[in-house]
mmCIF file of the N, C-alpha and C atoms, coordinates in Angstrom:
data_MODEL
# 
_entry.id   MODEL 
# 
loop_
_atom_site.group_PDB 
_atom_site.id 
_atom_site.type_symbol 
_atom_site.label_atom_id 
_atom_site.label_alt_id 
_atom_site.label_comp_id 
_atom_site.label_asym_id 
_atom_site.label_entity_id 
_atom_site.label_seq_id 
_atom_site.pdbx_PDB_ins_code 
_atom_site.Cartn_x 
_atom_site.Cartn_y 
_atom_site.Cartn_z 
_atom_site.occupancy 
_atom_site.B_iso_or_equiv 
_atom_site.pdbx_formal_charge 
_atom_site.auth_seq_id 
_atom_site.auth_comp_id 
_atom_site.auth_asym_id 
_atom_site.auth_atom_id 
_atom_site.pdbx_PDB_model_num 
ATOM 1   N N  . MET A 1 1  ? -30.393 -26.654 -21.669 1.00 0.00 ? 1  MET A N  1 
ATOM 2   C CA . MET A 1 1  ? -30.070 -26.380 -20.572 1.00 0.00 ? 1  MET A CA 1 
ATOM 3   C C  . MET A 1 1  ? -29.253 -24.346 -20.498 1.00 0.00 ? 1  MET A C  1 
ATOM 4   N N  . ALA A 1 2  ? -29.363 -23.975 -19.104 1.00 0.00 ? 2  ALA A N  1 
ATOM 5   C CA . ALA A 1 2  ? -28.997 -23.246 -19.578 1.00 0.00 ? 2  ALA A CA 1 
ATOM 6   C C  . ALA A 1 2  ? -28.250 -22.874 -18.718 1.00 0.00 ? 2  ALA A C  1 
ATOM 7   N N  . THR A 1 3  ? -26.401 -22.327 -19.186 1.00 0.00 ? 3  THR A N  1 
ATOM 8   C CA . THR A 1 3  ? -26.007 -21.773 -17.901 1.00 0.00 ? 3  THR A CA 1 
ATOM 9   C C  . THR A 1 3  ? -25.697 -20.711 -17.640 1.00 0.00 ? 3  THR A C  1 
ATOM 10  N N  . THR A 1 4  ? -24.948 -20.135 -16.274 1.00 0.00 ? 4  THR A N  1 
ATOM 11  C CA . THR A 1 4  ? -24.348 -18.560 -16.333 1.00 0.00 ? 4  THR A CA 1 
ATOM 12  C C  . THR A 1 4  ? -23.137 -18.793 -16.099 1.00 0.00 ? 4  THR A C  1 
ATOM 13  N N  . ALA A 1 5  ? -22.318 -18.145 -16.400 1.00 0.00 ? 5  ALA A N  1 
ATOM 14  C CA . ALA A 1 5  ? -21.107 -18.278 -16.749 1.00 0.00 ? 5  ALA A CA 1 
ATOM 15  C C  . ALA A 1 5  ? -20.423 -17.488 -15.118 1.00 0.00 ? 5  ALA A C  1 
ATOM 16  N N  . LEU A 1 6  ? -19.689 -17.788 -14.565 1.00 0.00 ? 6  LEU A N  1 
ATOM 17  C CA . LEU A 1 6  ? -19.528 -16.706 -13.487 1.00 0.00 ? 6  LEU A CA 1 
ATOM 18  C C  . LEU A 1 6  ? -18.489 -15.363 -13.935 1.00 0.00 ? 6  LEU A C  1 
ATOM 19  N N  . THR A 1 7  ? -18.819 -14.615 -13.580 1.00 0.00 ? 7  THR A N  1 
ATOM 20  C CA . THR A 1 7  ? -18.144 -13.342 -14.327 1.00 0.00 ? 7  THR A CA 1 
ATOM 21  C C  . THR A 1 7  ? -16.987 -12.749 -13.070 1.00 0.00 ? 7  THR A C  1 
ATOM 22  N N  . PRO A 1 8  ? -16.329 -12.886 -13.345 1.00 0.00 ? 8  PRO A N  1 
ATOM 23  C CA . PRO A 1 8  ? -15.004 -12.246 -12.502 1.00 0.00 ? 8  PRO A CA 1 
ATOM 24  C C  . PRO A 1 8  ? -15.580 -10.463 -11.805 1.00 0.00 ? 8  PRO A C  1 
ATOM 25  N N  . LYS A 1 9  ? -15.190 -10.714 -10.184 1.00 0.00 ? 9  LYS A N  1 
ATOM 26  C CA . LYS A 1 9  ? -15.237 -9.233  -10.046 1.00 0.00 ? 9  LYS A CA 1 
ATOM 27  C C  . LYS A 1 9  ? -14.143 -8.528  -10.313 1.00 0.00 ? 9  LYS A C  1 
ATOM 28  N N  . LEU A 1 10 ? -14.626 -7.849  -11.728 1.00 0.00 ? 10 LEU A N  1 
ATOM 29  C CA . LEU A 1 10 ? -13.666 -7.084  -11.635 1.00 0.00 ? 10 LEU A CA 1 
ATOM 30  C C  . LEU A 1 10 ? -13.457 -5.443  -11.010 1.00 0.00 ? 10 LEU A C  1 
ATOM 31  N N  . CYS A 1 11 ? -12.260 -4.570  -10.492 1.00 0.00 ? 11 CYS A N  1 
ATOM 32  C CA . CYS A 1 11 ? -12.692 -3.951  -9.686  1.00 0.00 ? 11 CYS A CA 1 
ATOM 33  C C  . CYS A 1 11 ? -13.067 -2.697  -10.927 1.00 0.00 ? 11 CYS A C  1 
ATOM 34  N N  . MET A 1 12 ? -12.744 -2.686  -12.087 1.00 0.00 ? 12 MET A N  1 
ATOM 35  C CA . MET A 1 12 ? -13.274 -1.413  -13.006 1.00 0.00 ? 12 MET A CA 1 
ATOM 36  C C  . MET A 1 12 ? -14.823 -1.353  -13.174 1.00 0.00 ? 12 MET A C  1 
ATOM 37  N N  . ASN A 1 13 ? -15.670 -2.256  -12.669 1.00 0.00 ? 13 ASN A N  1 
ATOM 38  C CA . ASN A 1 13 ? -16.535 -2.514  -11.959 1.00 0.00 ? 13 ASN A CA 1 
ATOM 39  C C  . ASN A 1 13 ? -17.659 -2.270  -10.959 1.00 0.00 ? 13 ASN A C  1 
ATOM 40  N N  . CYS A 1 14 ? -16.845 -2.514  -10.059 1.00 0.00 ? 14 CYS A N  1 
ATOM 41  C CA . CYS A 1 14 ? -17.052 -2.067  -8.466  1.00 0.00 ? 14 CYS A CA 1 
ATOM 42  C C  . CYS A 1 14 ? -17.149 -0.410  -8.485  1.00 0.00 ? 14 CYS A C  1 
ATOM 43  N N  . LYS A 1 15 ? -18.149 -0.188  -7.933  1.00 0.00 ? 15 LYS A N  1 
ATOM 44  C CA . LYS A 1 15 ? -19.010 1.376   -6.995  1.00 0.00 ? 15 LYS A CA 1 
ATOM 45  C C  . LYS A 1 15 ? -17.712 1.624   -6.640  1.00 0.00 ? 15 LYS A C  1 
ATOM 46  N N  . PHE A 1 16 ? -16.631 1.410   -5.928  1.00 0.00 ? 16 PHE A N  1 
ATOM 47  C CA . PHE A 1 16 ? -15.527 2.279   -5.191  1.00 0.00 ? 16 PHE A CA 1 
ATOM 48  C C  . PHE A 1 16 ? -14.176 2.456   -5.924  1.00 0.00 ? 16 PHE A C  1 
ATOM 49  N N  . PHE A 1 17 ? -14.181 1.988   -7.089  1.00 0.00 ? 17 PHE A N  1 
ATOM 50  C CA . PHE A 1 17 ? -13.194 2.360   -8.274  1.00 0.00 ? 17 PHE A CA 1 
ATOM 51  C C  . PHE A 1 17 ? -13.324 3.777   -9.001  1.00 0.00 ? 17 PHE A C  1 
ATOM 52  N N  . LYS A 1 18 ? -11.526 3.956   -8.824  1.00 0.00 ? 18 LYS A N  1 
ATOM 53  C CA . LYS A 1 18 ? -11.863 5.576   -9.310  1.00 0.00 ? 18 LYS A CA 1 
ATOM 54  C C  . LYS A 1 18 ? -10.414 5.772   -9.669  1.00 0.00 ? 18 LYS A C  1 
ATOM 55  N N  . LYS A 1 19 ? -10.882 6.194   -10.922 1.00 0.00 ? 19 LYS A N  1 
ATOM 56  C CA . LYS A 1 19 ? -9.455  6.322   -11.979 1.00 0.00 ? 19 LYS A CA 1 
ATOM 57  C C  . LYS A 1 19 ? -9.406  7.911   -13.049 1.00 0.00 ? 19 LYS A C  1 
ATOM 58  N N  . ASP A 1 20 ? -8.204  8.545   -12.923 1.00 0.00 ? 20 ASP A N  1 
ATOM 59  C CA . ASP A 1 20 ? -8.007  9.675   -13.462 1.00 0.00 ? 20 ASP A CA 1 
ATOM 60  C C  . ASP A 1 20 ? -8.304  9.277   -15.014 1.00 0.00 ? 20 ASP A C  1 
ATOM 61  N N  . LEU A 1 21 ? -8.597  10.154  -15.940 1.00 0.00 ? 21 LEU A N  1 
ATOM 62  C CA . LEU A 1 21 ? -9.673  10.553  -16.813 1.00 0.00 ? 21 LEU A CA 1 
ATOM 63  C C  . LEU A 1 21 ? -8.467  9.553   -17.963 1.00 0.00 ? 21 LEU A C  1 
ATOM 64  N N  . PHE A 1 22 ? -7.246  10.169  -18.028 1.00 0.00 ? 22 PHE A N  1 
ATOM 65  C CA . PHE A 1 22 ? -6.246  9.775   -18.889 1.00 0.00 ? 22 PHE A CA 1 
ATOM 66  C C  . PHE A 1 22 ? -5.573  8.524   -18.338 1.00 0.00 ? 22 PHE A C  1 
ATOM 67  N N  . ILE A 1 23 ? -5.390  7.898   -17.589 1.00 0.00 ? 23 ILE A N  1 
ATOM 68  C CA . ILE A 1 23 ? -4.744  6.962   -16.913 1.00 0.00 ? 23 ILE A CA 1 
ATOM 69  C C  . ILE A 1 23 ? -5.273  6.167   -16.824 1.00 0.00 ? 23 ILE A C  1 
ATOM 70  N N  . ASP A 1 24 ? -4.854  4.893   -16.901 1.00 0.00 ? 24 ASP A N  1 
ATOM 71  C CA . ASP A 1 24 ? -5.067  3.312   -17.921 1.00 0.00 ? 24 ASP A CA 1 
ATOM 72  C C  . ASP A 1 24 ? -5.926  2.825   -16.408 1.00 0.00 ? 24 ASP A C  1 
ATOM 73  N N  . HIS A 1 25 ? -6.761  1.745   -16.800 1.00 0.00 ? 25 HIS A N  1 
ATOM 74  C CA . HIS A 1 25 ? -7.403  1.321   -15.659 1.00 0.00 ? 25 HIS A CA 1 
ATOM 75  C C  . HIS A 1 25 ? -6.462  0.360   -15.086 1.00 0.00 ? 25 HIS A C  1 
ATOM 76  N N  . LYS A 1 26 ? -5.232  0.338   -15.322 1.00 0.00 ? 26 LYS A N  1 
ATOM 77  C CA . LYS A 1 26 ? -4.549  -0.762  -14.318 1.00 0.00 ? 26 LYS A CA 1 
ATOM 78  C C  . LYS A 1 26 ? -4.017  0.363   -12.819 1.00 0.00 ? 26 LYS A C  1 
ATOM 79  N N  . PHE A 1 27 ? -3.825  1.316   -13.490 1.00 0.00 ? 27 PHE A N  1 
ATOM 80  C CA . PHE A 1 27 ? -3.352  2.403   -12.246 1.00 0.00 ? 27 PHE A CA 1 
ATOM 81  C C  . PHE A 1 27 ? -4.810  3.220   -11.576 1.00 0.00 ? 27 PHE A C  1 
ATOM 82  N N  . GLY A 1 28 ? -6.230  2.170   -11.029 1.00 0.00 ? 28 GLY A N  1 
ATOM 83  C CA . GLY A 1 28 ? -7.195  2.374   -10.651 1.00 0.00 ? 28 GLY A CA 1 
ATOM 84  C C  . GLY A 1 28 ? -6.694  2.502   -9.025  1.00 0.00 ? 28 GLY A C  1 
ATOM 85  N N  . LYS A 1 29 ? -7.837  3.381   -8.599  1.00 0.00 ? 29 LYS A N  1 
ATOM 86  C CA . LYS A 1 29 ? -7.659  3.601   -7.119  1.00 0.00 ? 29 LYS A CA 1 
ATOM 87  C C  . LYS A 1 29 ? -9.296  2.933   -6.550  1.00 0.00 ? 29 LYS A C  1 
ATOM 88  N N  . CYS A 1 30 ? -8.764  2.189   -4.533  1.00 0.00 ? 30 CYS A N  1 
ATOM 89  C CA . CYS A 1 30 ? -10.262 1.878   -4.356  1.00 0.00 ? 30 CYS A CA 1 
ATOM 90  C C  . CYS A 1 30 ? -10.156 2.630   -3.340  1.00 0.00 ? 30 CYS A C  1 
ATOM 91  N N  . THR A 1 31 ? -11.721 3.556   -3.529  1.00 0.00 ? 31 THR A N  1 
ATOM 92  C CA . THR A 1 31 ? -12.097 4.880   -2.511  1.00 0.00 ? 31 THR A CA 1 
ATOM 93  C C  . THR A 1 31 ? -12.512 3.982   -0.779  1.00 0.00 ? 31 THR A C  1 
ATOM 94  N N  . HIS A 1 32 ? -12.265 2.554   -1.179  1.00 0.00 ? 32 HIS A N  1 
ATOM 95  C CA . HIS A 1 32 ? -12.828 1.975   -0.388  1.00 0.00 ? 32 HIS A CA 1 
ATOM 96  C C  . HIS A 1 32 ? -11.664 1.529   0.721   1.00 0.00 ? 32 HIS A C  1 
ATOM 97  N N  . PHE A 1 33 ? -10.862 1.605   0.256   1.00 0.00 ? 33 PHE A N  1 
ATOM 98  C CA . PHE A 1 33 ? -9.391  2.063   1.337   1.00 0.00 ? 33 PHE A CA 1 
ATOM 99  C C  . PHE A 1 33 ? -8.804  2.877   1.273   1.00 0.00 ? 33 PHE A C  1 
ATOM 100 N N  . PRO A 1 34 ? -8.896  4.098   1.954   1.00 0.00 ? 34 PRO A N  1 
ATOM 101 C CA . PRO A 1 34 ? -8.067  5.417   2.037   1.00 0.00 ? 34 PRO A CA 1 
ATOM 102 C C  . PRO A 1 34 ? -6.606  4.862   2.492   1.00 0.00 ? 34 PRO A C  1 
ATOM 103 N N  . ASN A 1 35 ? -5.286  5.776   1.880   1.00 0.00 ? 35 ASN A N  1 
ATOM 104 C CA . ASN A 1 35 ? -4.329  5.129   2.582   1.00 0.00 ? 35 ASN A CA 1 
ATOM 105 C C  . ASN A 1 35 ? -3.783  6.835   3.137   1.00 0.00 ? 35 ASN A C  1 
ATOM 106 N N  . PRO A 1 36 ? -3.898  5.881   4.683   1.00 0.00 ? 36 PRO A N  1 
ATOM 107 C CA . PRO A 1 36 ? -3.325  7.363   5.956   1.00 0.00 ? 36 PRO A CA 1 
ATOM 108 C C  . PRO A 1 36 ? -1.550  8.017   5.345   1.00 0.00 ? 36 PRO A C  1 
ATOM 109 N N  . TYR A 1 37 ? -1.140  7.055   4.654   1.00 0.00 ? 37 TYR A N  1 
ATOM 110 C CA . TYR A 1 37 ? 0.465   7.422   4.562   1.00 0.00 ? 37 TYR A CA 1 
ATOM 111 C C  . TYR A 1 37 ? 0.074   8.582   3.319   1.00 0.00 ? 37 TYR A C  1 
ATOM 112 N N  . VAL A 1 38 ? -0.360  9.442   3.147   1.00 0.00 ? 38 VAL A N  1 
ATOM 113 C CA . VAL A 1 38 ? -0.027  10.603  2.384   1.00 0.00 ? 38 VAL A CA 1 
ATOM 114 C C  . VAL A 1 38 ? 0.151   11.412  2.714   1.00 0.00 ? 38 VAL A C  1 
ATOM 115 N N  . SER A 1 39 ? 1.616   12.233  1.834   1.00 0.00 ? 39 SER A N  1 
ATOM 116 C CA . SER A 1 39 ? 2.204   13.217  1.834   1.00 0.00 ? 39 SER A CA 1 
ATOM 117 C C  . SER A 1 39 ? 2.142   14.236  2.491   1.00 0.00 ? 39 SER A C  1 
ATOM 118 N N  . ASP A 1 40 ? 2.732   15.166  3.057   1.00 0.00 ? 40 ASP A N  1 
ATOM 119 C CA . ASP A 1 40 ? 2.296   16.847  3.090   1.00 0.00 ? 40 ASP A CA 1 
ATOM 120 C C  . ASP A 1 40 ? 2.919   17.586  2.815   1.00 0.00 ? 40 ASP A C  1 
ATOM 121 N N  . TYR A 1 41 ? 2.898   17.729  1.946   1.00 0.00 ? 41 TYR A N  1 
ATOM 122 C CA . TYR A 1 41 ? 3.676   19.045  1.037   1.00 0.00 ? 41 TYR A CA 1 
ATOM 123 C C  . TYR A 1 41 ? 4.143   20.440  1.168   1.00 0.00 ? 41 TYR A C  1 
ATOM 124 N N  . THR A 1 42 ? 2.993   20.767  2.799   1.00 0.00 ? 42 THR A N  1 
ATOM 125 C CA . THR A 1 42 ? 2.637   22.040  3.166   1.00 0.00 ? 42 THR A CA 1 
ATOM 126 C C  . THR A 1 42 ? 4.520   22.486  2.816   1.00 0.00 ? 42 THR A C  1 
ATOM 127 N N  . LEU A 1 43 ? 5.514   21.712  3.601   1.00 0.00 ? 43 LEU A N  1 
ATOM 128 C CA . LEU A 1 43 ? 6.548   22.166  4.056   1.00 0.00 ? 43 LEU A CA 1 
ATOM 129 C C  . LEU A 1 43 ? 7.932   22.386  2.712   1.00 0.00 ? 43 LEU A C  1 
ATOM 130 N N  . VAL A 1 44 ? 7.458   21.472  1.410   1.00 0.00 ? 44 VAL A N  1 
ATOM 131 C CA . VAL A 1 44 ? 8.358   21.731  0.325   1.00 0.00 ? 44 VAL A CA 1 
ATOM 132 C C  . VAL A 1 44 ? 7.744   22.438  -0.717  1.00 0.00 ? 44 VAL A C  1 
ATOM 133 N N  . ASP A 1 45 ? 6.415   22.583  -0.971  1.00 0.00 ? 45 ASP A N  1 
ATOM 134 C CA . ASP A 1 45 ? 6.398   24.234  -2.001  1.00 0.00 ? 45 ASP A CA 1 
ATOM 135 C C  . ASP A 1 45 ? 4.783   25.322  -1.628  1.00 0.00 ? 45 ASP A C  1 
ATOM 136 N N  . GLY A 1 46 ? 4.857   24.937  -0.056  1.00 0.00 ? 46 GLY A N  1 
ATOM 137 C CA . GLY A 1 46 ? 4.351   25.852  0.406   1.00 0.00 ? 46 GLY A CA 1 
ATOM 138 C C  . GLY A 1 46 ? 2.551   25.629  0.093   1.00 0.00 ? 46 GLY A C  1 
ATOM 139 N N  . ASP A 1 47 ? 2.153   24.409  -0.550  1.00 0.00 ? 47 ASP A N  1 
ATOM 140 C CA . ASP A 1 47 ? 0.925   23.993  -1.145  1.00 0.00 ? 47 ASP A CA 1 
ATOM 141 C C  . ASP A 1 47 ? 0.154   23.764  0.372   1.00 0.00 ? 47 ASP A C  1 
ATOM 142 N N  . LYS A 1 48 ? -0.620  23.711  1.035   1.00 0.00 ? 48 LYS A N  1 
ATOM 143 C CA . LYS A 1 48 ? -1.548  23.980  2.163   1.00 0.00 ? 48 LYS A CA 1 
ATOM 144 C C  . LYS A 1 48 ? -2.583  22.758  1.860   1.00 0.00 ? 48 LYS A C  1 
ATOM 145 N N  . TRP A 1 49 ? -2.867  22.522  0.485   1.00 0.00 ? 49 TRP A N  1 
ATOM 146 C CA . TRP A 1 49 ? -4.073  21.322  0.118   1.00 0.00 ? 49 TRP A CA 1 
ATOM 147 C C  . TRP A 1 49 ? -3.402  20.224  0.468   1.00 0.00 ? 49 TRP A C  1 
ATOM 148 N N  . ILE A 1 50 ? -3.925  19.509  1.628   1.00 0.00 ? 50 ILE A N  1 
ATOM 149 C CA . ILE A 1 50 ? -3.836  17.962  1.920   1.00 0.00 ? 50 ILE A CA 1 
ATOM 150 C C  . ILE A 1 50 ? -4.387  16.940  0.764   1.00 0.00 ? 50 ILE A C  1 
ATOM 151 N N  . LYS A 1 51 ? -4.241  16.241  -0.633  1.00 0.00 ? 51 LYS A N  1 
ATOM 152 C CA . LYS A 1 51 ? -5.112  15.695  -1.233  1.00 0.00 ? 51 LYS A CA 1 
ATOM 153 C C  . LYS A 1 51 ? -5.018  13.964  -0.627  1.00 0.00 ? 51 LYS A C  1 
ATOM 154 N N  . LYS A 1 52 ? -6.388  13.917  -0.654  1.00 0.00 ? 52 LYS A N  1 
ATOM 155 C CA . LYS A 1 52 ? -7.328  12.833  0.403   1.00 0.00 ? 52 LYS A CA 1 
ATOM 156 C C  . LYS A 1 52 ? -6.406  11.319  -0.840  1.00 0.00 ? 52 LYS A C  1 
ATOM 157 N N  . ASP A 1 53 ? -5.770  10.447  -0.469  1.00 0.00 ? 53 ASP A N  1 
ATOM 158 C CA . ASP A 1 53 ? -5.423  9.342   -1.824  1.00 0.00 ? 53 ASP A CA 1 
ATOM 159 C C  . ASP A 1 53 ? -6.398  7.822   -1.216  1.00 0.00 ? 53 ASP A C  1 
ATOM 160 N N  . TYR A 1 54 ? -5.643  6.796   -1.938  1.00 0.00 ? 54 TYR A N  1 
ATOM 161 C CA . TYR A 1 54 ? -6.377  5.963   -1.675  1.00 0.00 ? 54 TYR A CA 1 
ATOM 162 C C  . TYR A 1 54 ? -5.024  4.681   -1.944  1.00 0.00 ? 54 TYR A C  1 
ATOM 163 N N  . TYR A 1 55 ? -5.700  3.718   -1.761  1.00 0.00 ? 55 TYR A N  1 
ATOM 164 C CA . TYR A 1 55 ? -4.387  2.394   -2.113  1.00 0.00 ? 55 TYR A CA 1 
ATOM 165 C C  . TYR A 1 55 ? -5.015  1.878   -3.398  1.00 0.00 ? 55 TYR A C  1 
ATOM 166 N N  . TYR A 1 56 ? -3.935  1.581   -4.838  1.00 0.00 ? 56 TYR A N  1 
ATOM 167 C CA . TYR A 1 56 ? -4.040  0.938   -6.046  1.00 0.00 ? 56 TYR A CA 1 
ATOM 168 C C  . TYR A 1 56 ? -5.121  0.046   -5.572  1.00 0.00 ? 56 TYR A C  1 
ATOM 169 N N  . CYS A 1 57 ? -6.193  -0.835  -6.798  1.00 0.00 ? 57 CYS A N  1 
ATOM 170 C CA . CYS A 1 57 ? -6.703  -1.679  -6.678  1.00 0.00 ? 57 CYS A CA 1 
ATOM 171 C C  . CYS A 1 57 ? -6.039  -3.583  -6.745  1.00 0.00 ? 57 CYS A C  1 
ATOM 172 N N  . VAL A 1 58 ? -4.738  -3.108  -7.087  1.00 0.00 ? 58 VAL A N  1 
ATOM 173 C CA . VAL A 1 58 ? -4.279  -4.394  -7.593  1.00 0.00 ? 58 VAL A CA 1 
ATOM 174 C C  . VAL A 1 58 ? -3.669  -4.857  -6.227  1.00 0.00 ? 58 VAL A C  1 
ATOM 175 N N  . THR A 1 59 ? -3.053  -3.394  -4.783  1.00 0.00 ? 59 THR A N  1 
ATOM 176 C CA . THR A 1 59 ? -2.557  -3.759  -3.707  1.00 0.00 ? 59 THR A CA 1 
ATOM 177 C C  . THR A 1 59 ? -3.538  -4.417  -3.089  1.00 0.00 ? 59 THR A C  1 
ATOM 178 N N  . ALA A 1 60 ? -4.923  -3.714  -3.203  1.00 0.00 ? 60 ALA A N  1 
ATOM 179 C CA . ALA A 1 60 ? -5.933  -4.208  -2.599  1.00 0.00 ? 60 ALA A CA 1 
ATOM 180 C C  . ALA A 1 60 ? -6.576  -5.354  -3.092  1.00 0.00 ? 60 ALA A C  1 
ATOM 181 N N  . ARG A 1 61 ? -6.229  -5.478  -4.164  1.00 0.00 ? 61 ARG A N  1 
ATOM 182 C CA . ARG A 1 61 ? -6.848  -7.087  -4.591  1.00 0.00 ? 61 ARG A CA 1 
ATOM 183 C C  . ARG A 1 61 ? -5.675  -8.640  -3.983  1.00 0.00 ? 61 ARG A C  1 
ATOM 184 N N  . ASN A 1 62 ? -4.485  -7.869  -3.967  1.00 0.00 ? 62 ASN A N  1 
ATOM 185 C CA . ASN A 1 62 ? -3.148  -8.717  -3.732  1.00 0.00 ? 62 ASN A CA 1 
ATOM 186 C C  . ASN A 1 62 ? -3.365  -8.706  -1.839  1.00 0.00 ? 62 ASN A C  1 
ATOM 187 N N  . THR A 1 63 ? -4.471  -8.424  -1.447  1.00 0.00 ? 63 THR A N  1 
ATOM 188 C CA . THR A 1 63 ? -3.361  -8.295  0.155   1.00 0.00 ? 63 THR A CA 1 
ATOM 189 C C  . THR A 1 63 ? -4.800  -8.745  1.160   1.00 0.00 ? 63 THR A C  1 
ATOM 190 N N  . ASP A 1 64 ? -4.528  -9.453  1.585   1.00 0.00 ? 64 ASP A N  1 
ATOM 191 C CA . ASP A 1 64 ? -5.842  -10.604 2.521   1.00 0.00 ? 64 ASP A CA 1 
ATOM 192 C C  . ASP A 1 64 ? -7.046  -9.616  3.116   1.00 0.00 ? 64 ASP A C  1 
ATOM 193 N N  . PHE A 1 65 ? -6.197  -9.175  4.133   1.00 0.00 ? 65 PHE A N  1 
ATOM 194 C CA . PHE A 1 65 ? -7.243  -7.952  4.838   1.00 0.00 ? 65 PHE A CA 1 
ATOM 195 C C  . PHE A 1 65 ? -8.229  -6.966  4.222   1.00 0.00 ? 65 PHE A C  1 
ATOM 196 N N  . MET A 1 66 ? -7.255  -6.740  2.709   1.00 0.00 ? 66 MET A N  1 
ATOM 197 C CA . MET A 1 66 ? -7.918  -5.889  2.062   1.00 0.00 ? 66 MET A CA 1 
ATOM 198 C C  . MET A 1 66 ? -9.514  -6.513  1.425   1.00 0.00 ? 66 MET A C  1 
ATOM 199 N N  . CYS A 1 67 ? -9.549  -6.707  -0.032  1.00 0.00 ? 67 CYS A N  1 
ATOM 200 C CA . CYS A 1 67 ? -10.422 -6.854  -0.991  1.00 0.00 ? 67 CYS A CA 1 
ATOM 201 C C  . CYS A 1 67 ? -10.094 -8.512  -1.150  1.00 0.00 ? 67 CYS A C  1 
ATOM 202 N N  . ASP A 1 68 ? -8.706  -8.853  -1.186  1.00 0.00 ? 68 ASP A N  1 
ATOM 203 C CA . ASP A 1 68 ? -8.178  -10.108 -1.844  1.00 0.00 ? 68 ASP A CA 1 
ATOM 204 C C  . ASP A 1 68 ? -8.540  -10.533 -3.244  1.00 0.00 ? 68 ASP A C  1 
ATOM 205 N N  . LYS A 1 69 ? -8.132  -11.595 -3.154  1.00 0.00 ? 69 LYS A N  1 
ATOM 206 C CA . LYS A 1 69 ? -8.499  -12.100 -4.444  1.00 0.00 ? 69 LYS A CA 1 
ATOM 207 C C  . LYS A 1 69 ? -10.223 -12.642 -4.932  1.00 0.00 ? 69 LYS A C  1 
ATOM 208 N N  . GLU A 1 70 ? -10.993 -12.770 -4.079  1.00 0.00 ? 70 GLU A N  1 
ATOM 209 C CA . GLU A 1 70 ? -12.120 -13.072 -3.887  1.00 0.00 ? 70 GLU A CA 1 
ATOM 210 C C  . GLU A 1 70 ? -13.360 -11.822 -4.739  1.00 0.00 ? 70 GLU A C  1 
ATOM 211 N N  . GLY A 1 71 ? -12.406 -10.418 -3.609  1.00 0.00 ? 71 GLY A N  1 
ATOM 212 C CA . GLY A 1 71 ? -12.914 -9.610  -4.179  1.00 0.00 ? 71 GLY A CA 1 
ATOM 213 C C  . GLY A 1 71 ? -14.523 -10.030 -3.219  1.00 0.00 ? 71 GLY A C  1 
ATOM 214 N N  . LYS A 1 72 ? -13.478 -9.023  -1.213  1.00 0.00 ? 72 LYS A N  1 
ATOM 215 C CA . LYS A 1 72 ? -14.257 -9.143  -0.432  1.00 0.00 ? 72 LYS A CA 1 
ATOM 216 C C  . LYS A 1 72 ? -15.459 -7.828  -0.461  1.00 0.00 ? 72 LYS A C  1 
ATOM 217 N N  . PHE A 1 73 ? -15.680 -6.889  -0.737  1.00 0.00 ? 73 PHE A N  1 
ATOM 218 C CA . PHE A 1 73 ? -15.533 -5.776  -0.478  1.00 0.00 ? 73 PHE A CA 1 
ATOM 219 C C  . PHE A 1 73 ? -16.145 -5.088  -1.611  1.00 0.00 ? 73 PHE A C  1 
ATOM 220 N N  . TYR A 1 74 ? -16.160 -6.172  -2.718  1.00 0.00 ? 74 TYR A N  1 
ATOM 221 C CA . TYR A 1 74 ? -16.607 -5.976  -4.175  1.00 0.00 ? 74 TYR A CA 1 
ATOM 222 C C  . TYR A 1 74 ? -18.390 -5.385  -4.390  1.00 0.00 ? 74 TYR A C  1 
ATOM 223 N N  . GLN A 1 75 ? -19.067 -4.186  -4.992  1.00 0.00 ? 75 GLN A N  1 
ATOM 224 C CA . GLN A 1 75 ? -20.376 -3.899  -4.486  1.00 0.00 ? 75 GLN A CA 1 
ATOM 225 C C  . GLN A 1 75 ? -20.204 -3.624  -6.730  1.00 0.00 ? 75 GLN A C  1 
ATOM 226 N N  . ASP A 1 76 ? -21.103 -4.165  -6.832  1.00 0.00 ? 76 ASP A N  1 
ATOM 227 C CA . ASP A 1 76 ? -21.159 -4.133  -8.225  1.00 0.00 ? 76 ASP A CA 1 
ATOM 228 C C  . ASP A 1 76 ? -22.117 -2.210  -8.342  1.00 0.00 ? 76 ASP A C  1 
ATOM 229 N N  . ARG A 1 77 ? -21.133 -1.566  -9.400  1.00 0.00 ? 77 ARG A N  1 
ATOM 230 C CA . ARG A 1 77 ? -21.594 -0.364  -9.682  1.00 0.00 ? 77 ARG A CA 1 
ATOM 231 C C  . ARG A 1 77 ? -22.808 -0.074  -10.783 1.00 0.00 ? 77 ARG A C  1 
ATOM 232 N N  . ARG A 1 78 ? -23.038 -1.114  -11.381 1.00 0.00 ? 78 ARG A N  1 
ATOM 233 C CA . ARG A 1 78 ? -23.581 -1.941  -12.973 1.00 0.00 ? 78 ARG A CA 1 
ATOM 234 C C  . ARG A 1 78 ? -25.590 -1.842  -12.391 1.00 0.00 ? 78 ARG A C  1 
ATOM 235 N N  . VAL A 1 79 ? -25.582 -2.449  -10.988 1.00 0.00 ? 79 VAL A N  1 
ATOM 236 C CA . VAL A 1 79 ? -26.255 -2.399  -10.545 1.00 0.00 ? 79 VAL A CA 1 
ATOM 237 C C  . VAL A 1 79 ? -27.514 -1.478  -10.201 1.00 0.00 ? 79 VAL A C  1 
ATOM 238 N N  . GLN A 1 80 ? -28.826 -1.800  -10.647 1.00 0.00 ? 80 GLN A N  1 
ATOM 239 C CA . GLN A 1 80 ? -29.915 -0.648  -10.072 1.00 0.00 ? 80 GLN A CA 1 
ATOM 240 C C  . GLN A 1 80 ? -30.385 -1.068  -9.469  1.00 0.00 ? 80 GLN A C  1 
ATOM 241 N N  . ARG A 1 81 ? -30.112 0.301   -7.568  1.00 0.00 ? 81 ARG A N  1 
ATOM 242 C CA . ARG A 1 81 ? -30.866 -0.295  -6.653  1.00 0.00 ? 81 ARG A CA 1 
ATOM 243 C C  . ARG A 1 81 ? -31.992 0.084   -6.599  1.00 0.00 ? 81 ARG A C  1 
# 
């Protein structure tokens, strides 16, 4: 009798997961949840480029109206469609 193990919905396997090359997976961000509180540094250093930012995955997975522990918005990036 074959049993299938339930695999957890890990953010690092989700299509919305984003991280910088030299940053640990723990600091990955979720592109499904843009952060509206991005700071505009134009008056600080004159840089007019406003970088779009996202919430950290750990925040999204610990917030009920976001992904929550169940991974409500998880979409496996490894699945070929």
